[in-house]
C-alpha positions as CSV (number, residue, x, y, z in Angstrom):
1,M,-27.3,-46.0,-17.5
2,R,-29.4,-45.3,-14.8
3,R,-27.3,-47.0,-12.2
4,L,-24.2,-45.8,-14.2
5,A,-25.4,-42.3,-13.5
6,P,-25.6,-41.9,-9.8
7,L,-21.9,-44.1,-10.0
8,L,-20.5,-40.6,-12.4
9,I,-22.5,-38.2,-9.6
10,A,-20.2,-39.9,-6.7
11,V,-17.2,-39.4,-8.8
12,A,-17.8,-36.1,-9.6
13,V,-18.7,-34.8,-5.7
14,G,-15.0,-36.8,-4.4
15,L,-13.6,-34.9,-7.2
16,W,-14.4,-32.0,-6.3
17,S,-14.5,-32.5,-2.2
18,R,-10.6,-33.6,-3.3
19,D,-10.6,-30.3,-4.8
20,A,-11.6,-28.1,-2.4
21,A,-10.2,-29.8,0.0
22,A,-6.6,-29.2,-1.6
23,D,-7.2,-25.3,-1.6
24,K,-8.3,-25.0,2.1
25,V,-5.4,-23.8,4.2
26,V,-4.3,-26.6,7.0
27,D,-1.1,-24.3,8.4
28,I,0.3,-21.3,8.5
29,R,3.8,-20.2,8.5
30,V,5.3,-16.6,9.7
31,D,8.8,-16.0,8.7
32,G,11.1,-13.0,8.9
33,N,9.3,-11.0,11.9
34,T,11.8,-10.4,15.1
35,K,9.4,-8.0,17.1
36,T,5.5,-9.0,16.1
37,T,4.1,-11.6,17.4
38,D,3.2,-14.8,15.0
39,D,-0.8,-14.5,16.5
40,T,-0.9,-10.7,15.4
41,V,0.8,-11.5,12.3
42,K,-2.3,-14.2,11.9
43,L,-4.7,-11.6,13.5
44,I,-3.7,-8.5,11.1
45,A,-3.5,-11.1,7.7
46,G,-7.4,-11.8,9.2
47,I,-7.2,-15.6,7.6
48,E,-7.2,-19.3,9.7
49,K,-7.1,-22.8,9.4
50,G,-9.9,-24.2,7.2
51,D,-10.1,-20.8,5.0
52,E,-10.2,-21.4,1.3
53,L,-6.8,-20.4,-0.7
54,S,-6.8,-17.9,-3.9
55,P,-4.6,-16.1,-5.5
56,E,-7.0,-13.3,-4.7
57,R,-7.0,-14.0,-1.0
58,A,-3.3,-14.2,-0.7
59,E,-3.2,-10.5,-2.1
60,Q,-5.7,-9.7,0.3
61,V,-3.4,-10.9,2.8
62,R,-0.4,-9.1,1.4
63,R,-2.1,-5.4,1.3
64,D,-3.9,-5.9,4.6
65,L,-0.2,-6.4,6.6
66,V,1.1,-3.8,4.2
67,T,-1.4,-1.6,5.2
68,S,-1.2,-2.0,9.2
69,G,2.4,0.2,8.7
70,L,4.3,-2.5,10.8
71,F,6.1,-4.1,8.4
72,K,8.7,-2.8,6.1
73,E,8.2,-6.0,3.5
74,V,5.7,-8.3,3.2
75,Q,5.6,-11.7,1.1
76,V,2.6,-14.1,0.3
77,Y,2.7,-17.4,-1.2
78,W,1.6,-21.3,-0.9
79,E,2.9,-24.5,-0.8
80,P,1.3,-27.9,-1.0
81,A,0.9,-30.1,2.3
82,P,-0.6,-32.7,3.5
83,G,-4.8,-32.4,3.3
84,G,-4.9,-29.2,1.5
85,Q,-2.0,-26.0,1.7
86,R,0.6,-24.2,3.9
87,L,0.5,-20.5,3.6
88,V,3.6,-18.9,4.3
89,I,4.1,-15.6,5.6
90,I,7.2,-12.9,5.7
91,A,6.8,-10.1,7.5
92,R,9.7,-8.0,8.1
93,D,9.3,-5.2,10.8
94,K,9.8,-1.6,10.5
95,H,11.5,-0.3,13.5
96,S,8.1,0.3,15.8
97,W,9.2,3.0,18.1
98,V,10.2,6.4,17.7
99,V,11.7,9.4,20.0
100,A,11.5,12.6,18.1
101,P,11.4,16.3,18.6
102,A,8.6,18.2,16.4
103,A,9.4,22.1,15.1
104,Y,6.4,23.8,13.3
105,N,5.8,27.0,11.8
106,Q,2.1,27.7,10.8
107,P,-0.1,30.9,10.9
108,T,-0.3,32.3,14.2
109,N,1.4,29.2,16.1
110,K,5.3,28.2,16.1
111,G,6.3,25.9,18.8
112,V,8.7,22.5,19.6
113,G,7.4,19.8,21.3
114,A,9.0,15.8,21.5
115,G,7.2,12.7,21.7
116,F,7.1,8.8,21.8
117,G,5.8,6.9,19.9
118,E,5.2,3.4,20.1
119,N,3.3,1.8,17.0
120,N,4.0,-2.1,18.0
121,L,3.5,-2.3,21.6
122,F,4.8,-6.0,22.9
123,G,4.5,-7.1,19.2
124,E,0.5,-7.3,19.5
125,N,0.1,-4.3,17.2
126,K,-1.0,-1.6,20.6
127,K,0.1,1.6,20.3
128,L,1.5,4.1,22.3
129,L,1.9,7.9,22.3
130,L,3.1,10.6,24.4
131,Y,3.7,13.6,23.0
132,G,3.9,17.5,24.3
133,Q,4.5,20.9,22.9
134,V,5.5,24.8,23.7
135,A,3.8,27.0,21.2
136,T,2.3,30.4,20.9
137,G,-0.5,29.6,20.1
138,D,-1.9,25.8,21.4
139,S,0.9,24.2,24.3
140,F,-0.5,21.0,25.0
141,L,0.4,17.2,26.2
142,V,-1.7,14.5,24.6
143,A,-1.4,10.8,25.5
144,A,-3.3,7.5,24.2
145,Y,-3.3,4.0,24.1
146,V,-5.0,1.8,21.8
147,D,-5.5,-1.6,22.0
148,P,-6.9,-2.9,18.3
149,S,-8.1,-6.0,19.8
150,I,-8.4,-7.3,23.4
151,A,-7.1,-10.9,24.1
152,G,-7.4,-11.5,20.1
153,T,-11.3,-10.7,20.1
154,R,-13.1,-8.4,17.8
155,L,-13.3,-5.9,20.3
156,R,-11.3,-3.3,20.9
157,W,-10.4,0.0,23.3
158,Q,-8.5,3.1,23.6
159,G,-8.0,6.2,26.3
160,D,-6.6,8.9,26.0
161,L,-5.4,12.3,28.1
162,F,-5.3,16.0,26.6
163,L,-4.4,18.6,28.5
164,K,-4.5,22.1,26.9
165,Y,-3.7,25.5,27.2
166,G,-4.1,27.5,23.8
167,R,-4.2,30.9,22.8
168,V,-7.4,31.2,20.7
169,I,-7.6,34.2,18.2
170,E,-11.6,35.2,17.2
171,Y,-11.9,36.8,14.0
172,A,-14.6,39.2,12.5
173,S,-17.4,37.4,11.4
174,P,-17.5,37.6,7.3
175,T,-18.7,40.7,5.8
176,K,-21.7,40.0,3.2
177,Y,-18.9,40.1,0.5
178,W,-17.5,37.6,-1.3
179,R,-13.5,38.8,-1.0
180,D,-12.9,39.4,2.6
181,D,-9.7,38.7,4.8
182,P,-11.6,39.0,8.6
183,K,-9.1,40.7,11.0
184,P,-8.6,39.3,14.3
185,L,-10.9,40.9,17.5
186,R,-10.8,38.9,20.6
187,V,-7.2,36.8,22.4
188,S,-8.1,34.5,25.4
189,R,-6.3,31.6,27.2
190,L,-8.1,28.1,27.0
191,T,-7.6,25.6,29.7
192,Y,-9.1,22.6,28.1
193,L,-8.6,19.0,30.2
194,N,-10.2,16.2,28.5
195,G,-9.8,13.0,28.8
196,G,-12.0,10.1,27.5
197,L,-12.5,6.5,26.8
198,R,-13.5,4.4,23.8
199,L,-14.6,0.6,23.5
200,G,-15.6,-0.1,20.3
201,T,-15.6,-4.0,17.7
202,E,-15.2,-4.7,14.0
203,L,-18.8,-5.6,13.0
204,W,-16.9,-7.4,9.8
205,K,-14.1,-7.1,8.1
206,G,-14.3,-3.1,7.5
207,V,-16.8,-2.3,9.5
208,T,-16.8,-0.7,13.0
209,L,-19.1,0.5,16.1
210,D,-17.2,2.3,18.4
211,G,-19.0,4.0,21.9
212,R,-17.0,7.2,23.5
213,L,-17.4,8.9,27.2
214,R,-15.5,11.7,27.4
215,G,-15.3,14.9,30.4
216,A,-13.2,17.6,30.2
217,K,-12.4,20.7,32.7
218,V,-13.1,24.3,30.6
219,G,-11.7,27.6,31.5
220,Y,-10.4,30.9,30.0
221,S,-8.0,33.9,31.3
222,G,-6.0,36.5,29.6
223,L,-9.2,38.2,27.6
224,S,-7.5,41.0,25.9
225,L,-8.3,42.7,22.3
226,A,-6.5,42.1,19.3
227,D,-4.1,44.9,17.6
228,G,-6.6,47.1,16.8
229,A,-9.7,45.9,17.7
230,T,-12.5,48.0,19.8
231,V,-14.0,46.5,22.8
232,E,-17.4,47.8,20.7
233,E,-16.1,45.7,17.8
234,I,-16.4,42.2,20.1
235,T,-19.7,43.2,22.1
236,G,-21.6,45.8,19.5
237,D,-21.6,48.1,22.7
238,P,-20.8,51.1,22.4
239,G,-20.5,52.3,26.1
240,A,-18.7,48.7,26.8
241,T,-15.5,48.2,28.5
242,A,-14.9,45.0,29.8
243,I,-14.2,41.9,27.3
244,P,-16.6,39.1,27.6
245,A,-14.9,35.5,27.9
246,P,-15.8,33.8,24.4
247,G,-17.7,31.2,26.2
248,A,-19.3,29.8,29.5
249,E,-16.4,27.9,32.0
250,G,-17.0,24.0,33.2
251,W,-17.5,20.8,33.5
252,D,-18.2,19.3,29.4
253,V,-19.1,15.8,29.7
254,S,-20.3,14.3,26.6
255,G,-20.9,10.3,25.1
256,E,-20.5,9.6,21.3
257,L,-21.5,6.8,18.9
258,S,-19.5,6.0,15.9
259,L,-20.0,4.0,12.7
260,G,-17.3,3.4,10.4
261,V,-16.2,1.1,6.9
262,D,-12.9,1.4,5.6
263,T,-11.6,-0.2,3.0
264,R,-8.1,1.7,2.9
265,A,-5.1,0.6,1.8
266,N,-1.9,2.2,2.5
267,W,0.8,1.0,0.3
268,Y,4.2,3.0,1.7
269,G,2.3,6.2,2.0
270,I,0.6,5.6,-1.3
271,S,-3.1,4.6,-0.4
272,S,-6.0,3.5,-2.6
273,G,-9.6,2.2,-1.2
274,Y,-12.6,4.6,0.8
275,R,-13.2,5.4,4.0
276,F,-16.8,6.6,5.4
277,V,-17.3,7.5,9.6
278,A,-20.9,8.6,10.8
279,T,-20.8,10.3,14.4
280,F,-23.4,11.3,16.5
281,E,-22.3,13.5,20.1
282,H,-24.4,14.2,22.9
283,A,-24.0,16.3,26.4
284,L,-24.2,14.9,29.3
285,P,-25.8,16.8,32.3
286,G,-26.6,13.4,33.8
287,L,-23.2,13.1,34.4
288,G,-22.1,16.3,35.4
289,S,-22.5,18.2,32.3
290,D,-22.5,22.4,32.8
291,F,-23.4,22.4,28.6
292,E,-26.1,20.5,27.1
293,Y,-25.7,19.9,23.4
294,W,-25.9,17.3,20.4
295,Y,-23.9,17.9,16.9
296,S,-23.7,14.6,14.3
297,G,-21.4,14.9,11.0
298,V,-20.6,12.3,8.0
299,Q,-17.3,12.2,6.9
300,L,-15.8,10.4,3.4
301,Q,-12.7,9.8,1.6
302,R,-11.5,8.3,-1.6
303,A,-8.0,7.7,-2.2
304,I,-7.1,6.2,-6.0
305,R,-3.5,4.4,-6.9
306,F,-2.7,5.3,-10.3
307,L,0.2,5.3,-12.9
308,A,1.8,2.6,-9.7
309,R,2.7,5.4,-7.8
310,H,0.6,8.4,-8.3
311,N,-1.7,9.4,-5.5
312,L,-5.5,10.7,-5.8
313,V,-7.2,11.4,-2.3
314,L,-10.5,13.3,-2.1
315,K,-12.1,13.8,1.0
316,G,-15.2,15.8,2.2
317,S,-17.2,16.3,5.3
318,F,-20.5,17.5,6.8
319,G,-21.2,18.5,10.3
320,Y,-24.7,20.3,12.0
321,G,-25.0,21.1,15.8
322,E,-27.1,22.5,18.3
323,D,-26.8,24.9,20.8
324,M,-22.4,24.2,20.5
325,P,-20.6,25.7,23.2
326,F,-17.7,27.5,22.0
327,Q,-14.6,24.7,22.6
328,Q,-16.5,22.5,20.9
329,E,-17.7,24.5,17.6
330,Y,-16.6,24.2,14.0
331,V,-13.4,25.5,13.0
332,A,-11.7,26.2,9.5
333,G,-8.8,28.3,8.1
334,G,-4.5,26.4,9.0
335,T,-4.1,22.8,8.2
336,A,-6.7,21.8,7.1
337,Q,-7.8,24.7,5.0
338,R,-4.1,26.2,3.7
339,G,-3.9,29.7,2.7
340,W,-5.8,31.0,5.6
341,K,-4.8,31.9,9.4
342,N,-5.4,29.1,12.0
343,N,-8.9,28.4,13.3
344,Q,-9.9,31.6,11.1
345,F,-13.4,31.0,10.6
346,R,-16.4,29.0,13.3
347,G,-19.4,27.8,13.0
348,D,-22.2,25.1,13.9
349,L,-22.7,24.4,10.6
350,R,-19.7,23.0,8.6
351,V,-19.3,21.4,4.9
352,T,-15.5,20.7,3.1
353,A,-14.5,19.7,-0.1
354,N,-10.5,18.7,-0.5
355,A,-8.8,17.3,-3.1
356,E,-5.1,16.3,-3.1
357,Y,-2.8,14.7,-5.8
358,S,0.2,13.5,-4.7
359,V,3.2,12.0,-7.6
360,P,6.7,10.8,-6.4
361,I,9.9,12.9,-6.5
362,V,13.0,10.9,-5.4
363,T,12.7,7.6,-4.2
364,I,16.3,6.2,-2.6
365,K,16.6,2.9,-0.7
366,G,14.1,3.5,2.0
367,L,13.7,7.4,1.5
368,A,10.8,8.6,-0.6
369,I,10.3,12.2,-1.4
370,R,7.0,13.0,-3.0
371,G,5.5,16.1,-4.5
372,L,1.6,17.1,-4.2
373,T,-0.7,19.9,-4.7
374,F,-3.9,20.3,-2.9
375,W,-7.2,22.5,-3.5
376,D,-9.2,23.1,-0.4
377,S,-13.0,24.6,0.2
378,S,-15.0,24.9,2.9
379,Y,-18.2,26.2,3.8
380,I,-19.1,27.1,7.9
381,T,-21.3,29.5,9.7
382,F,-23.2,29.6,12.4
383,R,-26.9,28.8,11.7
384,D,-29.0,30.3,14.8
385,P,-26.8,31.9,17.0
386,D,-29.3,33.4,19.3
387,E,-30.5,30.1,20.8
388,A,-27.2,29.6,22.4
389,A,-26.1,32.7,23.7
390,A,-26.2,31.1,27.2
391,Q,-23.0,29.9,27.1
392,R,-21.6,31.5,24.5
393,D,-21.1,35.6,23.5
394,Y,-21.0,35.8,19.7
395,L,-19.4,38.6,18.1
396,P,-21.6,40.5,16.0
397,G,-22.5,39.6,12.7
398,A,-21.8,35.6,13.9
399,D,-25.0,34.7,11.4
400,A,-23.8,35.4,8.6
401,R,-25.2,34.1,4.9
402,G,-25.1,33.7,1.8
403,L,-21.8,33.2,0.0
404,A,-19.5,34.9,2.3
405,P,-18.9,32.2,4.5
406,L,-17.5,30.1,1.9
407,R,-13.7,29.7,1.4
408,N,-11.3,28.2,-1.1
409,S,-8.0,27.2,-0.8
410,V,-5.2,25.6,-3.6
411,G,-1.5,25.2,-3.3
412,V,1.4,22.4,-3.4
413,G,3.5,20.6,-1.1
414,T,5.9,17.9,-0.5
415,R,6.7,15.2,2.3
416,F,9.6,13.0,3.3
417,Y,9.1,9.7,4.5
418,L,11.4,7.0,5.6
419,R,10.0,3.4,4.9
420,Q,11.6,1.7,8.1
421,I,9.4,4.3,10.3
422,V,6.0,4.9,10.1
423,L,5.2,8.6,10.3
424,P,6.5,11.1,7.7
425,L,9.4,13.3,9.2
426,L,8.6,16.6,7.0
427,G,5.8,18.5,6.1
428,L,6.3,21.8,3.5
429,D,2.7,23.3,2.2
430,F,2.0,26.4,0.7
431,G,-0.9,27.5,0.5
432,Y,-3.4,30.8,-1.4
433,G,-6.6,32.0,-0.3
434,L,-8.2,32.5,-3.1
435,E,-11.2,35.1,-1.6
436,R,-8.3,36.8,0.5
437,G,-5.9,37.3,-2.2
438,D,-3.1,35.8,0.1
439,Y,-1.0,33.2,0.8
440,E,0.2,30.8,4.0
441,I,3.4,28.6,4.9
442,Y,3.0,25.6,7.0
443,L,6.2,23.9,8.3
444,A,6.4,20.7,10.0
445,I,9.6,18.8,11.3
446,G,9.9,15.5,13.1
447,L,6.4,14.0,14.4
448,T,4.1,15.7,11.2
449,D,1.4,13.4,12.0
């Protein structure tokens, strides 16, 4: 019996080894792709020869490929092969680029633009965006290039350019009363010429660490009063006659460090999973910055998919800064706080929350129309504006406290998607600001994201 025991153990180990080997990936075949390279498909799938294969792993591969946004159809299965299993990936490419006009109508900002977006440059999942617009509020040119994997490694980089000439409307500080709709006071033109370079890595699946260096030239022009406003309401001085600029001019150079965790999956406009991002940014006077400040924050998102095509997305954020200049201050109102004017509120402390529930209305082949309902909330204020007075001209009462800086809104909207391309084609939202007792409409056509 003692001699039989080692034999039985050896046989069991041999059978286990053979079964384990049978579940190994010994070959990966990619079909259906006409633009995306085989290596890029495998990189996005996150699976290699020698990896263990299971139904759960195959489903993860499929989910990652769909979430990439590059493919209109994805199938994953496996078949026996000498020494293990052959994983077969059928990934049919979406139309990856778009040249399109854009038009939008938002509170205090109406404009048109045009852009080119390539979501799969060279078939290697690289991104290129060129977009410009002319508007009553923000006129700008943006260019960005994103390489999510440098030479197939975990390293990634991004270069971006943002040239803006925009009209900025500052509103009266919130009163101590809960119900309030601050009126516009100071109007100025902000020139913000910004460029940045980001380098990062994926520490492990879904966890990223990035550093960014950026520099901007900041200037102001065209200072004026909003209709019905007075210089005294801006300066707090009854004898004042000149309108001061909202902030100092000069070079704004900073470094940023961010840590992110992202497990989200996106099934053709329906998302699931969660995302967490923590950031810290500090001005760099040693590299020529005329400003000295820092700020940090966290962002949270949880998306829940249920009833096949229903989607609930919950978002929250917290941000706080010290000595923030005008061009870096937190803002609220507009598309992130529907029901209020664009950037109607400012501060160096901001807490936000958002809930959005969307359902399918019409789905015909590649066209999907979804309806949504939402709730937006934000608390934004200045904690100690006197600290940054040397580089910032605050409106009287900027350090309002209590519940006055709390803003809420509810509303409904719709989105139009084409499965064959990456971006939604139309967005229309109707938001009602609870504290102001009024509504705003937000319309975007074309490149809406």
